[in-house]
N, C-alpha and C positions, 0 to 999 in steps of 0.2 A: 676358443672364443668364436674363433671364424670356421667352424668346424658343423663346432655346434648348429651359429646364428644357420649355418647351411642344410644343416640337415633339419631342420622343425621351418626353415621355410616352404620345403618344398615340402616336406606334412600342413605344415598350413594353408596349404593352394589348393594341396590333395582334398583338406580336406570339405571345403571355401568349391572347389567339383563335385563335390559327392554332393555336398545342400542343396547347389542351385542344383546340377540333374537332376537330385529327387525332385525338387520343386519344377522342375519342366517336364521329367513323366507325368508327375501324379495328373497334370493339371492338362496335354499331352491325352492322357490313355478315357481318367475325365470329362474334355470333350467330347470325343468320337463313343462315347461310348455313348452319352448325350441327343449325340445326331444320329444316334443309331436310333435308338430308345425315342424319338419323336413320332410324337405322332396324332390325325390330323382329325379334327371334329367342329362341330359344326358349333361352335362356339364359343369359337376362334377369337382374337379381336379380326382384326380387320388388315388381312396382307401382309397375315400371320402361320407362317408356314407348320409348326408342328408344338408342340407341351408336349410336358413331363410333371409329373406327380413327386418327388424322394421326400425320406426320411433319413431324418443323421440328426445327432443332436439334442436331444430331445424334440424334435420339431420340423415342421413339414414346411414343404420349396414349389414350391408351383411354377416350372421356369415353359420359358414361349420363347420361339425362336421366329426370327426374321429370316428371310430369304437376304430381303436384301437390304432392307431395313423400315425398318416402324417410320409415321406414318409424323412423328412427331420428336423431335433425337430428345433423351432424357438428359438434367440438368449432367447430373452426375455419368459417366461412365467411363469401366478400368480398362482397363490393354494391359492382356497380359502377353507380355513382352524379355521383360528381366532377366527370367527365365531365362529361356533359350540364350539373350545375350551375353548373362553370368556366367555361365557353362559357357558358354564358346570361348570365352575370353581367362578363364581359370582353365580348361583345360589349355588352350596357345601358351598363354602361362605356365605347366608344367609339362608341358612340351620342351618351350624354351631352356629352361634349367633342370631336363632331368634327359633328353632324347638329342638335343642346340650341344649346353654346355657339357653336356659329357659324349660327344661323337664316336667319341676314337673307345669309348666301349659299348656306350649302350646302337649305334646308329651303324659303325663301320662292324665289316666284320672281311678282310682282306684275302679269305679262302674264295670270297664270294666278289667285290673287287676290291683290291687293295685303294679307294681317294680320299684326299682329303678331305678332312673335316665340314668346309668351309661348301667345296665341294658336294656333302652330304646337306648340307643346314639349305645350301642351292636349289638341288634335285626334291627334295623335303618339300619344298615351300612352294614349288615351280607345279607341282603339284597338285594342293589346294590349288590352290589356281585355275591349276586344269582341267582339271574332275567336276570340280561347279558352274566355269562357259560351257562346257563337254555334256555337261546335264542341263542346261539352263538350258541350252539350241534345243534340245531333246524338246524338251516344255515350251517355245515357241515355237515349235515344227509341226508341220501334220499330228508326226507322231503323238504328239495330245488328244484326237480324238480319239482315240480310243487308249484307255487304261492302262490294258489287256498289252497291247503293243505297246505302250512308251515302261511300262514293266519290265516289258526283257530289255526292252537293249535300255535301260538304267541300270538292271545287273547285269546284260554281259560290259559294263562298260564301265563297275568296279572291279570283277571278276577280271580282265585283260590287264587294271589294273594294279591286281593283288600280284599276276602274274607277275608282268614288266619287275616292278619293287621286292622283288623276290631273288631275281635279278639282276638289284644292284643294294641292294644294306641285311643286312647282318637278318638272320630268322626274327630274331623284336622286335629291330630297329622296320622291316618291311611291313609285320601285322600289324604296332603299331599307325599307322602311315597307313597304311589302311583305315582304322575306324576313324584319324584326324579327317580323311576327307572323308566318309559320308557322313562327322561329326558335321565337317563344314559344309557339304551342301543339306542342313538342315538346319543349322546355327540364319546359313547366306539364305532361303527361303519361309523362313518367320523376318531377315533386318530389309528382306531383301526386291520382297514379296506381298504376305499376308501383310506386312501390317498396309505397310507405303495406297494395298487396293484397299486394306478397310481408310486410312488419310483422304481419298479419293469422297467414297462414297460421304466422310464426313463434313467435305466441301462441300460434294454437291446438294446435301442434307439442309446446310448450314445457309446455303445460293440456294436453293427454294430451287433443285430442279430436281428431274429420279435422276437417281445414282445406274451409275454401269451395270446392271446386273452376268456376265461377263466377269465385275470386279472378282464378285465374292467366286463367283465358283474358279478363277486358278484359285482364290488362294486355300478352297475346300481340298482342287487337290490337291497345292500341295503339301499339305498341314494331313492327307491325309497319309503320304510320301515320308512320311514321319517321322509316323506313324508304328508302319510299317520296316522301318530303319533304326529304329527305340531299340530297343531289344539282341539284334545281333552288334552293334553300337555297341552296349554291354555289358556280351561277350568279346569281345575283344578288349576292354577296358582293365574285364578282372583274368585274361584269359594272357597277359605279358609276367603275366608273375607262372602258371604251370606253361614250359617247359614243351610240353608233348604237344600243345597245341601247334604253337610258333615257328618250332628251330628243327622241324619235321620237310621229311623230301618232299610232303604235296599243301602244306601250308597254303597256298591259296587254293589249295578244293579245298581245304578243310574252310577254304572263305564263305567259298560262297555255296556249301550246305550249312552255311552254318547263319545266311542270309536266308537259304529254301526255310535251315526253321524257324527264323525270325519270321515268312513270312504266316506257316502255316499258322502259329503261337499266330496271333495274333485276326490271319482272315473262322477260326473256332472262337474269339472272341467277342468279334463283331457281330460274324454270327447269330447269333448267343444275343446281344446286343442289344440287334434289328425283332427280335423274338421271330426266330424262321427258325428250324428244328435243329441240332449242332449240329455241325459239318465232324463226325467223330472218328473221321478217316483222316484228317488236320493228325492227330495223335499219332497216326499208324508209318507220316510220311513222318511225322519229328523225330519219329520213335531210329526209322532206319534211315534214314540225313546222321544219324547221335552216334550207330552203328557203326557207319561207311567212316565215319573220323575218326571212331577206337582203331578200325583194322586200318587208316590212312597212316595215324603214330607213331605203328608195330613198322612199321616198312622204313625205318630206318631216318637217320639225319639225309641229310643233302645229298652230304659228300662220301660216303658210306669209310670206312677203308677198305683202300686193294687183296692188303692179304697182310693177315695175320702177325705175332707176336708167337715167333719159337715160343717153345713147348716150356713151361719151365721151371724150380730146378720143387725144393718140396716146400711143406707147405713152409710153414717157417721165413724162410731166404725171400718168398713172396711176397707174406706182408708187408714186413723187412721193402722189398720195391714198392708194393704200393702209396704205402707209406709216405718212401719219397719221391716218391712222385707227385701226392695231391699234396705235401708239402712246397711245395719249386714253384708248382704252378696253377695254387688255389693262397696259399698260406699266408698269400702277403694283400687277402683282404679277410679272410676267415682267419682272421688271430680273435688273439688278446687284446692286438693293442696292431692293429690297420697298420701294412705300411705301407699305402694307395692313397697318393695324392685324393683331399676330394671325404675317402670314408674315413667319421668320426666308430664305429663301432661297427660288429662284424656283418653283414648283411644277412638280418633275417635271421638273427640273435648268430649264426649255427657259424662254432669253432671246425680248424680242422687239420689241427695242433704234434693233438700223438694219435696212434692207431683206437684208443678207447672212442674218441671221438669220432674219428670216420665209422666205423659199427656202428656206431649213436645213428650219426646221419646214413645206412649204407643202400635205403632205398630211394634218398633225396641224392646218390652219388649218380647211383644204377641213373636216375631220369634225365641228370642233366648235366654227364660225363661219361654213358657210352651209351643211350636209347635214345639218344639227342647228346649236341657238341653246339649247348648252349649255352657253358659252364668252359673252360673260362670265355670271359665273356667276347667276343670276335675273332676268340681263340688271338688273344691276344697278349699272355704266355706261351701261345707258339707250341703245346700241347704235342706230343705227336702219333701217332693211330695207336705206332707202337705203347705205347703210357696210356693211353686210353684202355688200347688192349692188355698191357695187367693186371691193369684199377678192375679194368671185369672176368677176368679169371679171377683173384682173390674174390673177388665178390664171392663169387661161384663159391664157390670154396671155403667162404664164409661166413654159407645159410646153415 
């Protein structure tokens, strides 16, 4: 019963995370679109920056934005903050449930760095704090005067941290860590800058004072950063299910390319929303980055075998050898009744107890055990290079 409760707890937290993320991303994309499409007209109310007419749900909306604040504060004011808070809180809960409590399985790879689970969790938490601290200092420095320079500095920060964590965690753990760092920066932007600045504006209005226009400008800059980070974060969250993304030799470069893809896609839509000519060249950059990612993933795992195994015997003997390898190294989890503590059902429903089941999942085995070393997780069952080569030769023979 404990296993069932744990599985469903993980599922419900993940579901909450997805729902909150959809709400946050939806509101973020909508307001960036609205900001970019605002028009300045002579008929605008005093102190209004721009307006936009929209149609949805069988009616019309007239949206007016005041760059600093309206002359008089309305009685009811909607704050967009809980979507961001719920996304981060549910995401952090999921990080704890899956990666921290399962650090030995998902966060640590002894072939990368053999560390204690407490050390791994501490390193992860330190990275969340460090990532936000350095980013925030950049935003408060003279770099903030140039959006381009600040963006390049932030990009460099994330890539450096991606490389650093690839030397500490498993491929899956490092990939997820970078995604959580970016997500933490986004949520902290809302919690530490955007909402507090808005509260200062409201307080100034209530006191009959003129709000500081730099407060809104800083909030808008952080909001734009969140907009450009959204797609890379979503990619990383999905990418932990695809070993060719995280369990390859240059996964940290893949992270860099994914960020460039996300930025180019958002630049295309943000430019269109402003009513400017569509920058179709951004899709060329996106495609080139995608092709580069495919090529990098084909170069193999971080520590490819130095020597191949000796030539095997006849096909039947090779099949028997491969079956023995998979059963001994993978069977404790990928079975009708998994033996690994905390795993109630075979991961993704994949059972590998017979040769027929192995053949049914041949392509998946090739990806996770040959093209990458993502399975067994962190090589927990000590699958050797010779054993992986045996599986590779059997897969080639079974084609």
